[in-house]
GUFI-450470 format. One record per residue: residue in three letters; residue number from 1; x, y, z of N, C-alpha, C in turn. Coordinates in steps of 0.02 Angstrom, whole numbers, plus 50000, padded with zeros to 5 digits. Last residue first. Layout:
REM residues N
  resn  resi  n.east  n.north   n.up  ca.east  ca.north  ca.up  c.east  c.north   c.up
   Ala   NUM       X        Y      Z        X         Y      Z       X        Y      Z
...
REM end
This chain:
REM residues 359
  resn  resi  n.east  n.north   n.up  ca.east  ca.north  ca.up  c.east  c.north   c.up
   Tyr   359   48747    49673  48955    48753     49617  48950   48742    49587  49036
   Pro   358   48649    49821  48929    48714     49775  48966   48678    49720  48966
   Phe   357   48601    49942  48851    48597     49835  48827   48658    49831  48858
   Pro   356   48608    50086  48860    48570     50042  48892   48536    49956  48856
   Trp   355   48778    50034  48914    48690     50045  48900   48683    50087  48856
   Leu   354   48929    49997  48870    48870     49973  48842   48776    49985  48859
   Arg   353   48947    50060  48974    49012     50071  48897   48926    50062  48858
   Leu   352   48904    49995  49086    48908     50084  49095   48928    50086  48986
   Lys   351   48964    49895  49115    48895     49902  49090   48877    49942  49064
   Glu   350   49117    49907  49117    49076     49878  49048   49023    49899  49034
   Lys   349   49089    49985  49242    49105     50015  49190   49107    49979  49107
   Gly   348   49088    49877  49344    49028     49916  49305   49028    49968  49260
   Ile   347   49191    49789  49303    49141     49751  49297   49054    49807  49270
   Gln   346   49249    49878  49384    49281     49852  49306   49229    49817  49265
   Trp   345   49208    49857  49527    49220     49920  49478   49217    49907  49410
   Leu   344   49232    49743  49555    49163     49754  49531   49189    49838  49488
   Arg   343   49362    49739  49549    49337     49694  49488   49274    49713  49497
   Ala   342   49396    49820  49641    49444     49821  49580   49412    49789  49544
   Leu   341   49352    49723  49742    49308     49779  49751   49337    49815  49673
   Gly   340   49406    49544  49684    49371     49640  49755   49358    49697  49701
   His   339   49448    49464  49632    49492     49491  49624   49455    49574  49653
   Pro   338   49327    49336  49667    49399     49354  49699   49456    49409  49695
   Glu   337   49169    49336  49720    49229     49401  49674   49275    49406  49716
   Val   336   49138    49251  49789    49106     49277  49740   49152    49328  49696
   Ile   335   49273    49215  49860    49214     49138  49852   49167    49182  49787
   Leu   334   49287    49310  49920    49371     49263  49886   49332    49190  49849
   Phe   333   49227    49397  49956    49259     49407  49910   49304    49361  49901
   Phe   332   49171    49309  50087    49135     49343  50037   49174    49366  49957
   Ile   331   49289    49326  50173    49268     49263  50141   49202    49262  50065
   Ile   330   49303    49440  50177    49351     49426  50160   49329    49345  50112
   Leu   329   49180    49483  50248    49166     49496  50163   49252    49507  50152
   Ala   328   49182    49404  50346    49137     49358  50331   49145    49416  50265
   Gly   327   49302    49476  50411    49300     49394  50390   49276    49380  50368
   Phe   326   49262    49598  50430    49312     49616  50394   49310    49514  50345
   Ile   325   49160    49585  50542    49137     49608  50458   49194    49576  50418
   Met   324   49215    49532  50623    49158     49505  50602   49133    49504  50535
   Phe   323   49273    49657  50659    49327     49602  50670   49276    49529  50625
   Glu   322   49201    49730  50708    49259     49758  50649   49265    49675  50630
   Met   321   49132    49708  50815    49096     49695  50754   49132    49700  50675
   His   320   49247    49700  50913    49224     49651  50874   49199    49632  50821
   Ser   319   49230    49833  50916    49278     49823  50893   49271    49735  50866
   Ile   318   49087    49862  50952    49090     49893  50893   49164    49870  50890
   Leu   317   49109    49791  51075    49057     49748  51044   49064    49796  50972
   Glu   316   49182    49894  51145    49220     49824  51149   49194    49782  51108
   Val   315   49121    50015  51142    49168     50004  51106   49186    49952  51085
   Ser   314   48938    49991  51156    48994     50003  51198   49049    49973  51153
   Ile   313   48806    50045  51101    48838     49991  51074   48914    50030  51113
   Glu   312   48647    50148  51070    48717     50135  51129   48703    50065  51112
   Leu   311   48586    50233  50951    48592     50160  50966   48661    50166  51061
   Gly   310   48557    50321  50845    48515     50325  50929   48538    50248  50950
   Leu   309   48614    50323  50719    48555     50269  50736   48504    50279  50818
   Ala   308   48725    50375  50775    48685     50414  50706   48611    50368  50703
   Thr   307   48780    50313  50863    48751     50355  50885   48731    50423  50832
   Pro   306   48812    50190  50772    48773     50179  50822   48758    50241  50860
   Ala   305   48921    50271  50686    48864     50220  50658   48796    50206  50702
   Asn   304   49026    50257  50703    48968     50334  50705   48930    50293  50690
   Ser   303   49107    50155  50716    49092     50192  50776   49076    50257  50784
   Leu   302   49079    50128  50584    49063     50083  50635   49043    50129  50694
   Leu   301   49160    50205  50532    49083     50199  50517   49055    50167  50565
   Ile   300   49299    50201  50563    49238     50271  50575   49167    50250  50579
   Pro   299   49302    50060  50496    49316     50069  50598   49284    50134  50591
   Leu   298   49294    50101  50369    49248     50057  50405   49264    50058  50470
   Leu   297   49405    50167  50312    49353     50218  50343   49271    50179  50386
   Val   296   49514    50076  50293    49534     50140  50350   49457    50169  50358
   Ile   295   49471    49976  50228    49508     49962  50288   49494    50031  50333
   Phe   294   49441    50072  50101    49375     50025  50145   49417    49989  50210
   Ala   293   49561    50118  50064    49518     50167  50088   49446    50142  50118
   Ala   292   49620    49994  50046    49654     50043  50099   49611    50085  50117
   Gly   291   49552    49948  49932    49570     49943  49992   49567    49952  50024
   Leu   290   49582    50061  49845    49494     50017  49862   49493    50019  49935
   Phe   289   49729    50052  49831    49700     50091  49851   49626    50075  49872
   Ser   288   49717    49911  49788    49749     49940  49834   49727    49994  49856
   Gly   287   49645    49937  49645    49622     49891  49716   49659    49882  49773
   Leu   286   49733    50002  49587    49690     50033  49591   49663    49977  49646
   Ile   285   49819    49871  49556    49846     49959  49583   49783    49976  49617
   Ser   284   49796    49722  49530    49741     49766  49534   49759    49834  49561
   Gly   283   49816    49582  49601    49833     49579  49525   49782    49668  49515
   Leu   282   49651    49556  49693    49736     49567  49699   49740    49567  49631
   Gly   281   49573    49709  49790    49594     49665  49732   49657    49651  49736
   Gly   280   49507    49732  49913    49516     49801  49851   49527    49750  49791
   Ile   279   49490    49633  49990    49442     49637  49980   49458    49699  49925
   Ile   278   49646    49598  49960    49587     49540  49950   49537    49589  49941
   Ile   277   49731    49701  50018    49734     49696  49949   49685    49618  49917
   Met   276   49678    49717  50131    49666     49766  50097   49672    49751  50025
   Phe   275   49718    49594  50197    49655     49621  50196   49635    49670  50171
   Leu   274   49868    49642  50238    49836     49562  50200   49770    49574  50156
   Val   273   49868    49733  50322    49881     49766  50243   49860    49692  50176
   Gln   272   49791    49675  50426    49780     49733  50398   49795    49723  50317
   Phe   271   49918    49571  50430    49850     49522  50403   49781    49605  50375
   Ser   270   50024    49664  50472    50032     49638  50415   49966    49601  50388
   Arg   269   49960    49707  50599    49976     49766  50531   50005    49727  50493
   Asn   268   49943    49574  50671    49907     49623  50664   49912    49689  50592
   Ile   267   50095    49568  50696    50070     49530  50648   49985    49564  50623
   Asp   266   50156    49756  50732    50144     49679  50745   50114    49647  50667
   Phe   265   50198    49877  50735    50208     49843  50669   50203    49772  50663
   Ala   264   50214    49937  50850    50157     49949  50781   50159    49939  50734
   Leu   263   50335    49884  50896    50263     49847  50927   50197    49908  50878
   Ala   262   50404    49986  50864    50407     49903  50829   50350    49914  50847
   Glu   261   50400    50147  50841    50403     50102  50886   50375    50042  50850
   Val   260   50425    50286  50786    50444     50237  50779   50439    50196  50837
   Ser   259   50309    50474  50776    50363     50420  50819   50399    50358  50777
   Gly   258   50218    50506  50703    50273     50564  50720   50342    50512  50739
   Thr   257   50101    50450  50628    50121     50451  50702   50148    50487  50719
   Tyr   256   50134    50511  50488    50074     50502  50515   50060    50489  50590
   Ile   255   50271    50538  50456    50211     50575  50430   50156    50571  50492
   Phe   254   50342    50430  50494    50397     50501  50513   50311    50562  50517
   Ala   253   50280    50328  50508    50308     50332  50566   50333    50411  50562
   Trp   252   50245    50290  50390    50207     50267  50423   50237    50343  50491
   Leu   251   50377    50318  50307    50278     50393  50300   50244    50359  50352
   Ala   250   50408    50204  50344    50463     50258  50355   50405    50321  50370
   Gly   249   50322    50130  50306    50341     50119  50354   50364    50188  50397
   Ser   248   50352    50141  50169    50271     50148  50185   50290    50157  50270
   Ile   247   50484    50087  50124    50445     50140  50107   50376    50189  50166
   Gly   246   50431    49970  50124    50494     50007  50182   50463    50074  50167
   Ile   245   50357    49952  50017    50329     49945  50096   50384    49951  50151
   Tyr   244   50436    49982  49921    50379     49990  49936   50351    50001  50023
   Phe   243   50523    49878  49944    50567     49928  49937   50509    49980  49955
   Ser   242   50466    49732  49941    50470     49774  49998   50515    49848  49996
   Ser   241   50447    49752  49770    50367     49762  49857   50411    49770  49919
   Ile   240   50562    49737  49739    50537     49790  49734   50467    49790  49807
   Ala   239   50592    49597  49810    50642     49668  49821   50611    49712  49815
   Phe   238   50521    49511  49754    50532     49522  49812   50535    49581  49854
   Ala   237   50538    49529  49660    50473     49545  49672   50494    49563  49720
   Ser   236   50658    49493  49629    50666     49552  49595   50575    49588  49609
   Leu   235   50651    49344  49661    50684     49398  49697   50676    49472  49678
   Lys   234   50561    49304  49548    50543     49289  49629   50577    49360  49675
   Ala   233   50648    49328  49445    50575     49355  49448   50544    49368  49511
   Val   232   50770    49267  49478    50762     49341  49442   50699    49362  49464
   Leu   231   50736    49126  49498    50759     49154  49532   50759    49224  49531
   Pro   230   50651    49069  49376    50612     49063  49437   50662    49153  49511
   Arg   229   50673    49148  49230    50706     49140  49298   50675    49117  49323
   Ile   228   50582    49083  49072    50570     49148  49138   50620    49108  49209
   Gly   227   50589    48982  48958    50633     49033  48978   50638    49089  49035
   Ile   226   50461    48895  48969    50482     48958  48915   50524    49011  48927
   Ile   225   50502    48824  49076    50504     48813  49047   50489    48851  48988
   Glu   224   50445    48928  49185    50515     48927  49168   50558    48867  49086
   Ala   223   50326    48933  49163    50348     48997  49154   50417    48983  49145
   Ala   222   50282    48809  49205    50285     48827  49131   50324    48889  49115
   Ile   221   50307    48825  49339    50335     48787  49301   50352    48798  49210
   Asp   220   50212    48927  49371    50294     48933  49391   50330    48888  49328
   Met   219   50100    48994  49317    50123     48916  49335   50181    48939  49324
   Asp   218   50047    49131  49378    50010     49071  49332   50010    49000  49322
   Arg   217   50180    49192  49457    50091     49145  49487   50043    49104  49445
   Ile   216   50235    49166  49313    50261     49163  49396   50201    49118  49436
   Ala   215   50186    49279  49249    50176     49197  49195   50227    49164  49298
   Met   214   50196    49407  49331    50122     49338  49320   50101    49269  49289
   Trp   213   50321    49428  49316    50271     49404  49390   50231    49371  49375
   Thr   212   50327    49432  49191    50371     49379  49216   50337    49346  49261
   Arg   211   50262    49568  49170    50257     49475  49134   50284    49431  49146
   Gly   210   50331    49624  49233    50290     49620  49271   50238    49581  49261
   Ile   209   50448    49639  49167    50484     49598  49210   50411    49590  49279
   Arg   208   50400    49708  49053    50450     49637  49046   50444    49603  49103
   Ser   207   50251    49806  49113    50332     49795  49058   50361    49732  49078
   Arg   206   50150    49848  49197    50152     49816  49109   50216    49807  49051
   Thr   205   50210    49834  49294    50163     49792  49294   50144    49760  49219
   Leu   204   50294    49950  49308    50309     49894  49309   50273    49831  49295
   Asn   203   50155    50049  49269    50212     50021  49221   50255    49981  49247
   Lys   202   50116    50052  49411    50061     50023  49359   50117    50011  49299
   Ala   201   50241    50078  49487    50220     50034  49503   50149    49996  49421
   Val   200   50246    50247  49455    50305     50172  49435   50263    50111  49444
   Leu   199   50089    50259  49487    50117     50265  49420   50173    50223  49415
   Ala   198   50121    50243  49596    50081     50191  49593   50086    50198  49543
   Met   197   50238    50354  49646    50256     50284  49633   50218    50231  49635
   Val   196   50138    50454  49604    50195     50445  49579   50229    50379  49605
   Ala   195   50060    50439  49738    50032     50438  49672   50077    50448  49602
   Val   194   50128    50483  49816    50115     50405  49801   50092    50391  49741
   Phe   193   50170    50601  49817    50220     50546  49819   50196    50457  49799
   Val   192   50057    50683  49814    50100     50679  49745   50133    50613  49757
   Leu   191   49980    50651  49938    49968     50641  49877   49999    50636  49842
   Leu   190   50097    50686  50056    50085     50579  50007   50059    50590  49944
   Phe   189   50102    50825  50011    50164     50773  49985   50160    50701  49992
   Ser   188   49960    50850  50068    49989     50870  49997   50060    50823  49971
   Tyr   187   49966    50788  50206    49920     50759  50127   49947    50774  50089
   Lys   186   50064    50887  50249    50075     50825  50270   50041    50766  50184
   Ile   185   50004    51017  50256    50082     51005  50194   50096    50913  50193
   Glu   184   49885    50986  50308    49902     50992  50226   49952    50999  50207
   Pro   183   49936    50990  50434    49903     50945  50417   49903    50955  50321
   Thr   182   50078    51025  50466    50033     51066  50443   50019    51009  50416
   Ala   181   50250    51055  50560    50219     51027  50505   50143    51005  50503
   Gln   180   50306    51051  50662    50283     51116  50658   50270    51089  50567
   Ile   179   50319    50940  50748    50254     50975  50758   50264    51039  50721
   Gly   178   50375    50818  50618    50373     50867  50701   50308    50915  50700
   Thr   177   50395    50833  50430    50383     50804  50507   50387    50861  50556
   Leu   176   50398    50936  50347    50348     50907  50347   50365    50856  50400
   Tyr   175   50388    51139  50332    50414     51052  50397   50378    50999  50345
   Ile   174   50477    51243  50242    50391     51206  50248   50428    51139  50284
   Asp   173   50572    51348  50251    50527     51352  50327   50459    51290  50295
   Gly   172   50660    51234  50111    50632     51313  50135   50628    51291  50233
   Phe   171   50561    51098  50108    50598     51155  50076   50625    51231  50096
   Leu   170   50534    51003  50219    50543     50967  50145   50577    51025  50069
   Ala   169   50622    50969  50372    50607     51035  50312   50575    50990  50250
   Arg   168   50604    50877  50491    50651     50872  50430   50607    50946  50413
   Pro   167   50611    50810  50680    50582     50850  50625   50618    50894  50555
   Pro   166   50613    50637  50706    50636     50710  50711   50651    50751  50640
   Ala   165   50502    50550  50767    50536     50550  50716   50548    50623  50728
   Ser   164   50546    50476  50945    50502     50528  50924   50550    50537  50823
   Ile   163   50531    50327  51031    50554     50387  51000   50537    50416  50951
   Val   162   50523    50215  51118    50493     50251  51090   50521    50309  51066
   Gly   161   50603    50139  51219    50584     50122  51172   50554    50143  51101
   Ser   160   50632    50218  51365    50563     50200  51342   50565    50142  51268
   Pro   159   50775    50251  51340    50748     50221  51409   50671    50163  51389
   Ser   158   50856    50207  51188    50797     50274  51239   50804    50216  51279
   Tyr   157   50977    50194  51131    50940     50193  51191   50925    50214  51217
   Asn   156   50936    50206  50969    50978     50273  50999   50968    50256  51094
   Asn   155   50848    50118  50923    50817     50157  50946   50851    50217  50973
   Trp   154   50958    50007  50880    50882     50053  50828   50878    50125  50859
   Trp   153   51013    49969  51007    51075     50044  50973   50976    50059  50908
   Pro   152   50949    49911  51078    50939     49974  51073   50965    49996  51064
   Phe   151   50861    49755  51035    50954     49788  51007   50920    49860  51026
   Lys   150   50767    49723  51020    50788     49665  51079   50865    49727  51100
   Asn   149   50672    49775  50939    50636     49773  51024   50698    49748  51067
   Phe   148   50695    49730  50822    50724     49798  50839   50683    49821  50902
   Met   147   50698    49615  50826    50758     49616  50829   50745    49723  50837
   Trp   146   50546    49585  50819    50601     49550  50888   50668    49571  50906
   Val   145   50554    49630  50716    50491     49638  50770   50556    49638  50824
   Leu   144   50627    49527  50641    50626     49563  50636   50595    49599  50679
   Phe   143   50533    49385  50687    50601     49418  50691   50612    49463  50690
   Phe   142   50397    49404  50670    50434     49398  50712   50493    49417  50759
   Gln   141   50425    49401  50494    50393     49449  50523   50400    49473  50601
   Ala   140   50494    49286  50475    50539     49345  50461   50487    49398  50505
   Ala   139   50401    49229  50492    50437     49198  50541   50505    49254  50533
   Leu   138   50302    49229  50384    50293     49245  50447   50338    49241  50505
   Thr   137   50384    49172  50288    50368     49279  50292   50368    49272  50352
   Ala   136   50365    49053  50299    50421     49099  50306   50450    49179  50298
   Val   135   50216    49054  50311    50277     49014  50363   50335    49069  50383
   Ala   134   50210    49050  50189    50185     49107  50205   50204    49099  50267
   Leu   133   50291    48960  50109    50301     49034  50106   50268    49071  50162
   Tyr   132   50176    48852  50156    50243     48831  50175   50313    48920  50164
   Phe   131   50073    48902  50089    50077     48889  50116   50132    48892  50194
   Gly   130   50166    48931  49912    50092     48929  49967   50107    48929  50028
   Lys   129   50350    48878  49921    50277     48912  49887   50212    48891  49931
   Ile   128   50492    48830  49914    50444     48854  49955   50394    48870  49929
   Arg   127   50612    48885  49838    50638     48798  49851   50525    48803  49886
   Leu   126   50631    49022  49815    50630     48968  49794   50647    48913  49763
   Ser   125   50593    49076  49940    50538     49075  49874   50553    49016  49846
   Pro   124   50692    49065  50017    50634     49018  50027   50603    49023  49968
   Ile   123   50731    49234  49984    50759     49156  49952   50725    49099  49958
   Gly   122   50662    49316  50041    50626     49317  49996   50664    49257  49957
   Phe   121   50744    49406  50143    50707     49328  50163   50654    49297  50107
   Leu   120   50829    49439  50049    50856     49378  50087   50788    49352  50130
   Ile   119   50741    49521  49995    50782     49510  49950   50809    49445  50007
   Gly   118   50724    49639  50111    50661     49577  50071   50693    49526  50040
   Val   117   50840    49666  50125    50815     49647  50187   50757    49571  50146
   Phe   116   50842    49751  50015    50922     49721  50030   50850    49647  50076
   Ala   115   50725    49845  50024    50724     49788  49962   50779    49744  49994
   Thr   114   50752    49916  50136    50717     49871  50166   50717    49819  50094
   Gly   113   50871    50005  50091    50892     49953  50108   50827    49912  50154
   Leu   112   50761    50071  50005    50800     50035  49957   50845    49969  50009
   Gly   111   50697    50136  50091    50649     50080  50057   50706    50026  50004
   Ser   110   50795    50215  50138    50752     50151  50171   50711    50132  50133
   Leu   109   50797    50299  50021    50858     50260  50052   50840    50215  50109
   Leu   108   50696    50353  50014    50701     50326  49984   50760    50276  49989
   Phe   107   50664    50425  50177    50632     50383  50117   50642    50312  50085
   Val   106   50781    50504  50121    50816     50477  50205   50739    50407  50162
   Leu   105   50750    50594  50019    50805     50549  50015   50793    50516  50081
   Val   104   50662    50676  50083    50632     50626  50043   50673    50552  50004
   Ile   103   50746    50733  50174    50693     50693  50208   50648    50637  50148
   His   102   50924    50746  50143    50835     50772  50124   50789    50752  50119
   Leu   101   51023    50742  50275    51019     50703  50200   50929    50727  50205
   Glu   100   51113    50806  50373    51088     50850  50312   51062    50827  50253
   Pro    99   51092    50715  50481    51054     50749  50464   51037    50807  50427
   Phe    98   51122    50555  50484    51151     50594  50417   51092    50670  50424
   Ala    97   51072    50498  50598    51165     50488  50594   51196    50537  50528
   Thr    96   50941    50528  50571    50992     50557  50639   51064    50551  50620
   Ser    95   50924    50489  50464    50895     50549  50508   50931    50565  50556
   Leu    94   50957    50309  50485    50955     50401  50419   50960    50466  50466
   Lys    93   50882    50311  50582    50924     50295  50598   50972    50346  50543
   Tyr    92   50747    50325  50515    50753     50368  50603   50825    50366  50575
   Ala    91   50747    50232  50417    50726     50306  50404   50757    50340  50460
   Phe    90   50739    50103  50481    50820     50126  50426   50791    50202  50418
   Phe    89   50628    50114  50538    50696     50102  50573   50748    50143  50537
   Ala    88   50524    50082  50425    50551     50162  50485   50611    50171  50548
   Gly    87   50561    49986  50354    50582     50057  50349   50588    50103  50402
   Cys    86   50570    49895  50449    50638     49909  50446   50626    49959  50394
   Ala    85   50432    49892  50483    50453     49920  50546   50524    49945  50510
   Met    84   50397    49844  50348    50372     49932  50402   50432    49929  50430
   Phe    83   50412    49729  50376    50460     49752  50344   50437    49822  50361
   Gly    82   50345    49668  50466    50417     49672  50479   50453    49712  50420
   Gly    81   50212    49692  50398    50216     49733  50437   50300    49757  50470
   Thr    80   50213    49591  50305    50250     49666  50302   50248    49711  50359
   Gly    79   50236    49449  50315    50283     49473  50345   50298    49548  50319
   Leu    78   50152    49354  50256    50129     49353  50317   50191    49422  50362
   Ser    77   50126    49349  50068    50192     49357  50123   50155    49394  50180
   Leu    76   50138    49227  49921    50116     49245  49982   50137    49283  50066
   Gln    75   50158    49257  49773    50203     49240  49814   50176    49282  49898
   Gly    74   50106    49307  49637    50098     49275  49665   50129    49222  49738
   Cys    73   50152    49422  49568    50183     49362  49585   50151    49304  49589
   Tyr    72   50020    49488  49587    50039     49499  49531   50117    49432  49506
   Gly    71   49972    49485  49722    49937     49484  49684   49957    49484  49611
   Thr    70   50109    49484  49802    50046     49423  49804   50018    49414  49744
   Leu    69   50175    49588  49776    50229     49515  49768   50148    49472  49764
   Leu    68   50116    49688  49735    50142     49679  49658   50173    49601  49697
   Asn    67   50039    49710  49865    50012     49681  49808   50043    49650  49745
   Leu    66   50136    49740  49923    50115     49700  49957   50085    49665  49882
   Gly    65   50113    49888  49863    50191     49839  49857   50170    49776  49890
   Ile    64   50011    49932  49879    50052     49920  49811   50090    49885  49812
   Ala    63   50000    49932  50030    49953     49904  50004   49981    49853  49919
   Ala    62   50074    50027  50043    50091     49970  50098   50058    49920  50050
   Met    61   49996    50151  49986    50088     50129  49968   50098    50046  50006
   Ser    60   49900    50133  50072    49908     50123  50001   49960    50112  49970
   Phe    59   49940    50183  50203    49901     50093  50187   49909    50085  50108
   Val    58   49953    50327  50150    50002     50263  50195   50011    50195  50168
   Leu    57   49818    50376  50115    49887     50351  50086   49963    50310  50101
   Phe    56   49752    50328  50243    49749     50313  50173   49785    50298  50139
   Pro    55   49807    50409  50323    49838     50374  50336   49801    50322  50275
   Val    54   49805    50545  50273    49854     50523  50290   49859    50465  50285
   Leu    53   49625    50571  50273    49683     50524  50216   49743    50513  50242
   Ile    52   49592    50515  50421    49566     50485  50368   49608    50466  50302
   Thr    51   49661    50598  50502    49646     50550  50516   49609    50503  50466
   Glu    50   49723    50749  50458    49771     50673  50521   49739    50614  50498
   Leu    49   49603    50759  50381    49673     50744  50321   49691    50703  50370
   Trp    48   49492    50773  50450    49509     50718  50403   49546    50728  50387
   Tyr    47   49552    50845  50563    49520     50797  50588   49523    50743  50505
   Pro    46   49564    50963  50476    49609     50946  50497   49613    50868  50529
   Ala    45   49406    50983  50350    49453     50966  50427   49537    50950  50401
   Ala    44   49446    51019  50175    49425     50979  50215   49464    50994  50303
   Phe    43   49494    51141  50095    49436     51136  50118   49413    51098  50172
   Leu    42   49593    51150  50030    49593     51204  50038   49506    51200  50092
   Pro    41   49623    51005  50020    49684     51035  50071   49646    51117  50078
   Val    40   49530    50978  49924    49538     50951  49987   49571    50999  50026
   Ala    39   49550    51072  49795    49494     51076  49829   49499    51041  49924
   Val    38   49680    51004  49757    49674     51101  49756   49610    51117  49822
   Val    37   49688    50873  49746    49774     50919  49741   49739    51001  49764
   Ala    36   49585    50803  49727    49618     50808  49760   49674    50861  49768
   Leu    35   49530    50901  49606    49486     50929  49669   49531    50886  49739
   Ala    34   49617    50883  49515    49590     50953  49534   49563    50936  49612
   Leu    33   49612    50736  49503    49643     50744  49541   49644    50822  49533
   Leu    32   49474    50737  49459    49481     50681  49523   49543    50730  49556
   Ile    31   49495    50780  49335    49443     50810  49376   49467    50807  49467
   Val    30   49574    50705  49261    49614     50729  49311   49556    50776  49331
   Leu    29   49507    50587  49283    49547     50577  49319   49603    50659  49313
   Ala    28   49398    50611  49199    49388     50602  49270   49446    50600  49303
   Ile    27   49482    50617  49074    49439     50673  49096   49425    50681  49156
   Arg    26   49520    50485  49057    49567     50551  49069   49533    50608  49090
   Asp    25   49388    50438  49043    49452     50420  49104   49491    50475  49091
   Gln    24   49344    50485  48890    49333     50515  48955   49342    50496  49045
   Arg    23   49438    50458  48850    49464     50500  48838   49407    50501  48881
   Ile    22   49542    50275  48844    49470     50325  48860   49486    50394  48862
   Pro    21   49645    50227  48897    49629     50246  48831   49564    50267  48812
   Phe    20   49744    50232  49032    49681     50261  49029   49680    50300  48960
   Ile    19   49877    50152  48972    49847     50178  49053   49767    50169  49046
   Ala    18   49884    50123  48825    49884     50172  48864   49857    50152  48936
   Gln    17   49869    50029  48705    49906     49981  48783   49911    50064  48837
   Asp    16   49837    50120  48603    49795     50065  48643   49823    50029  48682
   Ala    15   49964    50196  48604    49868     50216  48621   49835    50149  48641
   Gly    14   50063    50053  48554    50062     50131  48613   49997    50143  48640
   Tyr    13   49989    50044  48428    49984     49996  48507   49996    50046  48544
   Ser    12   49901    50167  48352    49953     50137  48365   49962    50097  48424
   Ser    11   49767    50226  48340    49817     50203  48275   49882    50184  48284
   Lys    10   49630    50198  48397    49676     50202  48423   49726    50183  48364
   Phe     9   49468    50327  48395    49520     50285  48373   49576    50272  48387
   Gln     8   49320    50339  48446    49395     50376  48474   49445    50321  48448
   Gly     7   49187    50336  48404    49242     50389  48360   49313    50377  48408
   Ala     6   49131    50290  48563    49129     50288  48491   49182    50351  48457
   Glu     5   49149    50248  48693    49220     50305  48629   49202    50283  48566
   Arg     4   49035    50294  48802    49060     50287  48762   49109    50317  48714
   Tyr     3   48985    50375  48929    49042     50340  48907   49064    50295  48882
   Ile     2   48871    50409  48863    48927     50472  48902   48974    50443  48889
   Met     1   48802    50327  48857    48764     50355  48790   48849    50392  48834
REM end
């Protein structure tokens, strides 16, 4: 009864196509944002902020980028880690070469540079698709990581190859990176920044360019027949997806870890982000957040569960159990619910709107 929209009439097409057309959804969103913006920084422990919430937001940004390409445009990519490495190293070079640049501008420019790299490696998608495109993007993954390791110019000729992100202020004496940055500042900035970028991505998928992506995903030949240009649709998907992923790499290096290292963006990182959108839901911005939350929280739950249950399980066994659970869940979602956790959430809302007579 509480969730029904009886009496809420929509008098325009814009109101009917709103992201949150039901008043209850808008109220819930305002409450959730208030808790996230006010309550979490005030009451959450630094461990929760730095170890759980900060990587969750960074991974959410990467998952949104990959979901735009794979979930909405249907172009399978295994080069997410390489594109994240591009964003991280581009941000490092920009921040060291132009120390007067604002840190937010550094993040955006690093995403823009990664977008050009994404267009370059997206050109094969004009001729190949499916498994062959996945192999092509996998080659991009290995090439990019090799390039950042091979040429010391990227790390300013550091002997160790591991470089620290330079401290940068958000405004005034409030630092966003470096040892001066507090967990509360990092979390608050990421929350606002990722929320804005997610809103932009959501509106992109509802716009003309988003409809062209979905037409290419569903049937590219039919889309071309009705006038959609595959070159524009596919390369724009690669560019915008790489833009988001590049920013996530810069956020990872500057805000989360504080260091820039190519090995942190190996093939395992690409599969990790791919698992997020499969479990969270392909073709869903909400699914990107749900998948990122699941992937971040599952290892923590598995490592703490034996202690809570009074069991003695080795760390190696817990690590193997994590991979087995990931694999089982991916198979489960691909067979039972291909649209992931986001679809399960949508079904729950539909049943709640018809309660007490759910179909």
